[in-house]
C-alpha positions as CSV (number, residue, x, y, z in Angstrom):
1,M,-53.7,-67.5,143.5
2,S,-57.5,-67.3,143.8
3,E,-59.6,-68.3,140.8
4,H,-61.0,-65.6,138.6
5,P,-62.6,-65.7,135.1
6,I,-60.0,-63.4,133.7
7,V,-57.5,-66.4,133.8
8,E,-59.6,-68.2,131.2
9,L,-59.5,-65.2,128.8
10,T,-55.9,-64.2,129.2
11,S,-53.3,-66.0,131.3
12,A,-52.7,-67.0,134.9
13,S,-49.3,-65.2,134.9
14,S,-50.9,-61.9,133.9
15,W,-53.6,-62.1,136.4
16,A,-51.1,-63.1,139.1
17,M,-49.2,-59.9,138.3
18,V,-52.1,-57.6,139.0
19,E,-54.6,-59.5,141.2
20,D,-53.4,-58.0,144.5
21,K,-53.7,-54.5,142.9
22,F,-57.4,-55.0,142.3
23,T,-59.9,-53.8,144.9
24,P,-62.9,-56.0,145.8
25,F,-65.0,-53.6,143.7
26,G,-62.6,-54.0,140.8
27,K,-62.7,-57.8,140.9
28,E,-66.5,-57.8,141.2
29,T,-66.8,-55.4,138.2
30,L,-64.4,-57.4,136.1
31,A,-66.2,-60.7,136.8
32,K,-69.5,-59.0,136.0
33,L,-68.1,-57.5,132.8
34,I,-66.8,-60.9,131.5
35,K,-70.1,-62.5,132.2
36,F,-72.1,-59.7,130.5
37,Q,-69.8,-59.8,127.4
38,E,-70.0,-63.6,127.0
39,E,-73.7,-63.9,127.6
40,E,-75.0,-60.6,126.0
41,V,-72.4,-58.7,123.9
42,L,-70.6,-61.4,121.9
43,P,-73.8,-63.1,120.7
44,A,-75.1,-59.7,119.6
45,I,-72.3,-58.8,117.2
46,K,-73.8,-60.4,114.1
47,V,-77.2,-59.0,115.0
48,A,-75.8,-55.4,115.2
49,Q,-74.1,-55.9,111.8
50,A,-77.4,-57.2,110.3
51,Q,-79.4,-54.2,111.7
52,L,-77.1,-51.7,109.9
53,P,-78.6,-51.1,106.5
54,D,-76.6,-51.6,103.3
55,D,-78.2,-48.5,101.8
56,P,-75.4,-45.9,101.5
57,V,-77.6,-43.2,102.9
58,L,-79.6,-44.9,105.5
59,R,-76.6,-46.5,107.2
60,W,-75.5,-43.0,108.3
61,K,-78.9,-42.3,109.8
62,T,-79.4,-45.5,111.8
63,V,-79.1,-46.0,115.5
64,I,-78.6,-49.7,115.8
65,P,-81.4,-51.1,118.1
66,I,-79.6,-53.9,119.8
67,I,-76.8,-51.6,120.9
68,E,-79.3,-49.4,122.6
69,E,-80.9,-52.4,124.3
70,L,-77.5,-53.5,125.5
71,K,-76.7,-50.0,126.9
72,V,-79.8,-50.2,129.1
73,K,-78.7,-53.6,130.4
74,A,-75.1,-52.5,131.0
75,R,-76.2,-49.4,132.9
76,K,-78.5,-51.5,135.2
77,L,-75.5,-53.7,136.0
78,G,-73.3,-50.7,136.8
79,L,-71.1,-51.4,133.8
80,W,-71.2,-47.7,132.7
81,N,-68.5,-45.1,132.1
82,L,-65.9,-47.5,133.6
83,F,-63.0,-45.6,131.9
84,L,-63.6,-42.5,134.0
85,S,-61.6,-42.9,137.3
86,K,-63.1,-41.4,140.5
87,A,-59.5,-40.8,141.6
88,H,-59.2,-38.1,138.9
89,Y,-62.8,-37.1,138.6
90,P,-64.5,-37.4,142.0
91,E,-67.7,-35.8,140.8
92,F,-68.2,-38.0,137.7
93,G,-66.0,-41.1,137.9
94,V,-66.2,-44.7,139.1
95,P,-63.9,-46.2,141.8
96,L,-61.6,-48.0,139.3
97,T,-57.9,-47.4,138.8
98,N,-56.3,-47.1,135.3
99,L,-54.8,-50.5,135.9
100,E,-58.1,-52.1,136.7
101,Y,-59.8,-50.5,133.7
102,A,-56.8,-51.5,131.5
103,V,-57.5,-55.2,132.2
104,M,-61.2,-54.6,131.5
105,A,-60.2,-52.8,128.2
106,E,-58.6,-56.1,127.0
107,V,-61.9,-57.8,127.7
108,L,-63.8,-55.1,125.8
109,G,-61.4,-55.5,122.8
110,R,-62.6,-59.0,122.3
111,A,-65.9,-57.7,121.1
112,G,-64.5,-55.0,118.8
113,H,-66.1,-51.6,118.8
114,L,-69.4,-53.0,120.2
115,G,-67.8,-54.0,123.5
116,S,-66.9,-50.5,124.4
117,E,-69.9,-48.7,123.0
118,V,-72.5,-50.6,125.0
119,L,-70.7,-49.5,128.2
120,N,-70.5,-45.8,127.1
121,C,-66.7,-46.4,126.9
122,S,-66.0,-45.9,123.2
123,A,-63.8,-43.3,121.5
124,P,-63.9,-40.4,120.8
125,D,-66.5,-39.9,123.5
126,T,-64.2,-41.2,126.3
127,G,-61.5,-38.6,125.5
128,N,-64.1,-35.8,125.1
129,M,-65.7,-36.6,128.4
130,E,-62.3,-36.5,130.1
131,V,-61.6,-33.1,128.5
132,L,-64.9,-31.7,129.7
133,A,-64.6,-33.3,133.1
134,R,-61.1,-32.0,133.6
135,Y,-61.1,-28.7,131.7
136,G,-64.7,-27.8,131.1
137,S,-66.5,-24.9,132.8
138,P,-69.5,-25.7,135.0
139,E,-71.8,-24.5,132.2
140,Q,-70.0,-26.6,129.6
141,Q,-70.2,-29.7,131.9
142,K,-73.9,-29.2,132.5
143,K,-74.8,-28.6,128.8
144,W,-72.5,-31.3,127.2
145,L,-70.7,-33.5,129.7
146,V,-73.8,-34.7,131.5
147,P,-75.6,-35.8,128.3
148,L,-72.5,-37.6,127.2
149,L,-72.1,-39.4,130.5
150,N,-75.7,-40.4,130.3
151,G,-75.2,-41.8,126.8
152,E,-77.9,-39.4,125.4
153,I,-75.6,-37.9,122.8
154,R,-72.3,-38.6,121.1
155,S,-69.4,-36.4,120.1
156,S,-66.3,-36.0,117.9
157,F,-62.8,-34.6,118.2
158,A,-61.7,-32.5,115.2
159,M,-57.9,-32.2,115.1
160,T,-56.5,-34.0,112.0
161,E,-56.4,-31.9,108.8
162,R,-56.3,-32.5,105.1
163,F,-53.3,-31.1,103.2
164,V,-51.3,-30.9,106.4
165,S,-48.8,-33.3,108.1
166,S,-51.0,-33.8,111.1
167,S,-48.7,-36.2,112.9
168,D,-47.1,-32.9,114.0
169,A,-50.1,-31.1,115.4
170,T,-48.2,-27.8,115.4
171,N,-48.9,-27.8,111.6
172,I,-52.7,-27.4,111.9
173,R,-54.0,-24.4,110.0
174,T,-57.7,-24.2,111.1
175,S,-58.3,-20.6,112.2
176,I,-59.9,-19.9,115.5
177,R,-60.3,-16.2,116.3
178,Q,-62.4,-14.0,118.5
179,E,-64.8,-11.5,117.0
180,G,-66.7,-9.6,119.6
181,N,-68.4,-12.1,122.0
182,E,-68.1,-14.9,119.4
183,I,-65.5,-17.3,118.2
184,V,-65.2,-17.8,114.4
185,I,-63.8,-21.0,113.0
186,N,-62.5,-21.7,109.5
187,G,-60.7,-24.9,108.5
188,H,-60.7,-28.2,106.7
189,K,-60.5,-31.4,108.8
190,W,-60.6,-35.1,108.0
191,W,-60.6,-38.5,109.6
192,I,-62.8,-37.0,112.3
193,S,-64.1,-40.0,114.2
194,G,-67.7,-40.1,115.3
195,A,-68.8,-37.1,113.3
196,G,-71.1,-39.2,111.0
197,D,-73.2,-40.6,113.9
198,P,-76.7,-39.2,113.9
199,R,-76.4,-38.9,117.7
200,T,-73.3,-36.7,117.5
201,K,-74.2,-33.2,118.9
202,I,-70.8,-31.6,119.5
203,H,-67.4,-31.4,117.9
204,L,-64.4,-30.4,119.9
205,V,-62.4,-28.5,117.4
206,M,-58.7,-27.7,117.7
207,G,-57.2,-24.8,115.7
208,K,-54.7,-22.0,115.7
209,S,-55.8,-19.0,117.7
210,D,-52.4,-17.3,118.1
211,P,-50.2,-18.3,115.1
212,D,-47.6,-15.6,116.0
213,N,-47.0,-16.8,119.6
214,A,-43.3,-17.4,120.3
215,S,-44.2,-20.9,121.6
216,Q,-45.5,-23.3,119.0
217,Y,-47.3,-25.1,121.8
218,N,-49.3,-22.1,122.9
219,Q,-50.7,-21.2,119.5
220,Q,-53.7,-23.6,119.6
221,S,-57.1,-23.6,121.3
222,V,-60.0,-26.0,121.6
223,V,-63.6,-24.9,121.0
224,I,-66.9,-26.7,121.4
225,V,-68.9,-26.5,118.2
226,P,-72.5,-27.9,118.2
227,A,-72.8,-30.2,115.2
228,D,-75.8,-28.3,113.8
229,T,-74.0,-24.9,113.8
230,P,-74.3,-23.1,110.4
231,G,-71.1,-23.6,108.4
232,V,-70.4,-27.1,109.6
233,K,-70.3,-29.1,106.4
234,I,-69.6,-32.9,106.3
235,V,-67.9,-33.4,102.9
236,R,-67.8,-37.1,102.9
237,Q,-67.3,-40.2,105.0
238,M,-63.8,-41.7,104.7
239,Q,-63.3,-45.5,104.2
240,V,-60.6,-47.5,105.9
241,M,-59.5,-50.1,103.4
242,G,-63.0,-50.3,102.1
243,Y,-64.7,-50.2,105.5
244,D,-66.8,-47.1,106.3
245,D,-67.3,-47.8,110.1
246,A,-70.9,-46.5,109.8
247,P,-72.7,-45.0,111.6
248,E,-69.8,-43.4,113.5
249,G,-67.5,-43.1,110.5
250,H,-64.4,-41.0,109.9
251,S,-65.6,-37.7,108.3
252,E,-64.0,-35.0,106.2
253,I,-65.4,-31.7,107.4
254,I,-65.2,-28.1,106.4
255,Y,-65.8,-25.4,109.0
256,E,-66.7,-22.3,107.1
257,N,-67.2,-19.1,109.1
258,V,-68.6,-21.1,112.0
259,R,-69.7,-18.9,114.9
260,V,-70.1,-20.0,118.4
261,P,-70.3,-18.1,121.7
262,L,-67.1,-17.1,123.5
263,S,-68.2,-19.3,126.4
264,N,-67.6,-22.4,124.1
265,L,-63.8,-21.9,124.5
266,V,-62.4,-24.8,126.6
267,L,-60.0,-23.9,129.4
268,G,-58.6,-20.7,127.8
269,W,-56.8,-19.3,124.8
270,G,-53.6,-21.1,123.8
271,R,-54.4,-24.2,126.0
272,G,-55.0,-26.6,123.1
273,F,-51.9,-28.6,123.5
274,E,-52.4,-29.0,127.2
275,I,-55.9,-30.3,126.6
276,V,-54.8,-32.7,123.9
277,Q,-52.0,-34.2,126.0
278,G,-54.3,-34.5,129.0
279,R,-56.8,-36.3,126.7
280,L,-54.4,-38.8,125.3
281,G,-52.5,-40.3,128.4
282,P,-54.6,-43.1,129.9
283,G,-56.5,-43.5,126.7
284,R,-53.4,-44.8,124.9
285,I,-53.1,-47.6,127.5
286,H,-56.8,-48.5,126.9
287,H,-56.2,-48.5,123.1
288,C,-53.3,-50.9,123.6
289,M,-55.2,-53.3,125.8
290,R,-58.2,-53.4,123.5
291,S,-55.7,-54.2,120.7
292,I,-54.4,-57.1,122.8
293,G,-57.9,-58.3,123.2
294,A,-58.4,-58.3,119.4
295,A,-55.1,-60.2,119.0
296,Q,-56.3,-62.8,121.5
297,V,-59.5,-63.3,119.5
298,A,-57.5,-63.7,116.3
299,L,-55.3,-66.4,118.0
300,D,-58.4,-68.2,119.4
301,T,-59.9,-68.1,115.9
302,M,-56.7,-69.5,114.4
303,I,-56.5,-72.3,116.9
304,Q,-60.1,-73.4,116.1
305,R,-59.3,-73.3,112.4
306,I,-56.1,-75.4,112.5
307,T,-57.7,-78.0,114.8
308,D,-60.7,-78.4,112.5
309,P,-60.7,-82.1,111.6
310,S,-62.0,-81.3,108.1
311,R,-59.0,-79.3,107.1
312,K,-56.0,-81.0,105.6
313,T,-53.1,-79.8,103.4
314,F,-50.5,-82.1,101.8
315,G,-51.9,-85.1,103.7
316,K,-51.7,-83.5,107.2
317,F,-54.1,-81.6,109.4
318,L,-53.1,-78.0,109.7
319,H,-52.0,-78.3,113.3
320,E,-49.6,-81.1,112.3
321,H,-47.5,-78.7,110.2
322,G,-44.5,-77.4,112.1
323,T,-44.7,-74.0,110.6
324,V,-48.3,-73.6,111.7
325,L,-47.4,-74.7,115.2
326,A,-44.5,-72.2,115.3
327,E,-46.8,-69.4,114.4
328,V,-49.2,-70.3,117.2
329,A,-46.4,-70.3,119.7
330,Q,-45.0,-67.0,118.4
331,S,-48.5,-65.4,118.6
332,R,-48.9,-66.6,122.2
333,A,-45.5,-65.2,123.1
334,D,-46.1,-61.9,121.3
335,I,-49.4,-61.4,123.1
336,E,-48.0,-62.3,126.5
337,G,-45.0,-59.9,126.1
338,A,-47.2,-57.0,124.9
339,R,-49.7,-57.5,127.7
340,L,-47.0,-57.5,130.3
341,L,-45.5,-54.3,128.8
342,V,-48.8,-52.4,128.9
343,L,-49.8,-53.7,132.4
344,S,-46.4,-52.6,133.6
345,A,-47.0,-49.1,132.4
346,A,-50.5,-49.1,133.9
347,L,-49.2,-50.5,137.2
348,Q,-46.9,-47.6,137.9
349,A,-48.3,-45.6,140.7
350,S,-47.5,-42.4,138.8
351,I,-50.1,-43.2,136.2
352,D,-53.0,-43.0,138.6
353,K,-51.3,-40.2,140.6
354,Y,-50.2,-38.0,137.8
355,K,-52.6,-38.9,135.0
356,A,-50.0,-40.9,133.0
357,K,-47.3,-38.3,133.0
358,G,-44.9,-40.5,134.9
359,A,-45.1,-43.3,132.4
360,L,-44.7,-41.4,129.1
361,K,-41.8,-43.6,128.0
362,E,-43.6,-46.8,128.7
363,I,-46.8,-45.7,127.1
364,G,-44.8,-44.6,124.0
365,I,-43.1,-48.0,123.7
366,A,-46.5,-49.7,124.0
367,K,-47.9,-47.5,121.3
368,F,-45.5,-48.7,118.7
369,V,-45.1,-52.3,120.0
370,V,-48.7,-53.3,120.5
371,P,-50.4,-52.3,117.2
372,S,-47.6,-54.0,115.2
373,M,-47.8,-57.1,117.4
374,A,-51.6,-57.3,117.0
375,L,-51.3,-56.9,113.2
376,Q,-48.8,-59.8,113.0
377,V,-51.0,-62.1,115.1
378,I,-54.0,-61.3,113.0
379,D,-52.0,-61.8,109.8
380,R,-51.0,-65.3,111.0
381,A,-54.6,-66.1,111.7
382,M,-55.6,-64.8,108.2
383,Q,-53.0,-67.0,106.7
384,S,-54.4,-70.1,108.4
385,F,-57.7,-69.4,106.7
386,G,-56.2,-68.9,103.3
387,A,-58.4,-66.8,100.9
388,Q,-61.3,-66.9,103.4
389,G,-59.2,-64.9,105.8
390,L,-59.3,-62.0,103.4
391,S,-63.0,-62.1,103.0
392,Q,-66.1,-60.9,104.9
393,D,-66.7,-64.5,106.0
394,T,-64.5,-63.9,109.1
395,E,-63.9,-60.8,111.2
396,L,-60.1,-61.0,110.6
397,A,-59.8,-58.6,107.7
398,F,-61.9,-56.0,109.5
399,M,-59.9,-56.4,112.6
400,W,-56.7,-56.0,110.6
401,A,-57.9,-52.8,109.0
402,N,-58.8,-51.3,112.4
403,L,-55.5,-52.3,114.0
404,R,-53.6,-50.8,111.0
405,T,-55.5,-47.6,111.6
406,L,-54.2,-47.5,115.2
407,R,-50.6,-47.4,114.0
408,L,-51.5,-43.9,112.7
409,A,-54.0,-42.8,115.4
410,D,-53.0,-40.8,118.5
411,V,-49.7,-39.9,116.7
412,S,-48.0,-42.3,114.3
413,K,-45.7,-45.2,115.2
414,S,-42.6,-43.3,113.9
415,V,-43.3,-40.3,116.1
416,H,-43.5,-42.6,119.2
417,I,-40.3,-44.3,118.3
418,Q,-38.6,-40.9,117.9
419,Q,-39.9,-39.7,121.2
420,V,-38.8,-42.9,123.1
421,A,-35.4,-42.7,121.5
422,Q,-35.0,-39.0,122.4
423,R,-35.8,-39.8,126.1
424,E,-33.2,-42.6,126.0
425,L,-30.6,-40.2,124.6
426,K,-31.1,-37.9,127.6
427,R,-29.5,-40.7,129.7
428,A,-26.2,-40.3,127.8
429,P,-24.4,-37.8,130.1
430,A,-25.2,-39.9,133.2
431,L,-24.0,-43.0,131.4
432,V,-20.8,-41.4,130.4
433,K,-20.2,-40.1,133.9
434,K,-20.9,-43.5,135.5
435,T,-18.7,-45.3,132.9
436,A,-15.8,-42.9,133.7
437,E,-16.2,-43.6,137.4
438,V,-16.0,-47.3,136.8
439,K,-12.9,-46.9,134.6
440,K,-11.2,-44.8,137.3
441,R,-11.8,-47.6,139.9
442,E,-10.7,-50.2,137.3
443,A,-7.4,-48.3,136.7
444,A,-6.8,-48.1,140.5
445,L,-7.3,-51.8,141.0
446,L,-5.0,-52.7,138.1
447,E,-2.3,-50.5,139.5
448,K,-2.8,-52.0,143.0
449,H,-2.3,-55.5,141.7
450,G,0.6,-54.5,139.4
451,L,-1.3,-55.5,136.3
452,K,-1.9,-54.1,132.8
453,P,-5.2,-54.6,130.9
454,R,-5.0,-57.3,128.2
455,A,-7.1,-55.2,125.9
């Protein structure tokens, strides 16, 4: 196996599994990304945090200077919009497969949100750019997609609603109706990522346009709403376990008699679910790989802590305690298993060919396995730090809060478990048939040899 810097960050076995699937461009880009992150991005994390004001008003109006500086450097290096595959979006994408970007997403996950944002690869913009690239009209692409691709503006995706069980998106109540040559939107949304950012210029809003449609999956539509449209009211910024994620945030928003041109309808009436499903596929793989990157950082942090010669408990260094060593080994095993699971899903040809439709089961498994794994790994690292692990003196508590959020984002863990189980149950008729055929041959063999089964 040829040497590559990814081996130092993850493992030789994982790289061996995917190395021959990487193009020369993919390998070059990955090496360039790792170097950029280690030399530019990771050292800038504390600077970015310090440049965000503590003032509760100003922090929502601030564009962090060092992030903008890093964006310029990333773009010059060609590390820009890496999530958008040219195979799916010839006009806008880069020549990377989902597998190649999945490996890169793990690298990005080591730098938290900053790692993705400086490459113009952060949510919710990535999903919105895919929506506009795949489903947007030429007018919509020119007006909104191009500025997003250039990093000139940001966006949000408004689907989750207050007072509604939004894990089942058929429950959404926001009204989207046509009135003349305009679309009128009324609804109450919350946990809308990105809406608090001062650079956010558009919301992609999902609501019910045809509540009486016989199909519950054809009742919804998606509409582009400029952020400054009259009637768009940000009620408050939500906190995740005390963290506000400024300046992007998670907003509670009321859309009150919001009017936009009919041309702002995406794809067509009743196509909302189609758009949402197309938006989520590969992105779920990328979320999982970034989570694995975060888990790897937590393990690295733990190893440094327990090997610190100044740390002793009960007369032993931390790394001399058997329980601590067991937790290190378990974390290593958990990360390796999760990574192989996600890479296996990304590796399937169907993902690149059919935009993830061929790997729905594998992606579903990853979505409930990976966030839980990462939370456990981070929790073990927090334990090794004692009370300090709960404080702002390490990144672990913030990482844990973000990963706990992912267990609810993009559909909750319980929904993915149910979907995977339902797909498994569909195998029952074929299994019964195959078992009956084996039993038939078994009976024939017993008769041939003049034997009776012992049980």
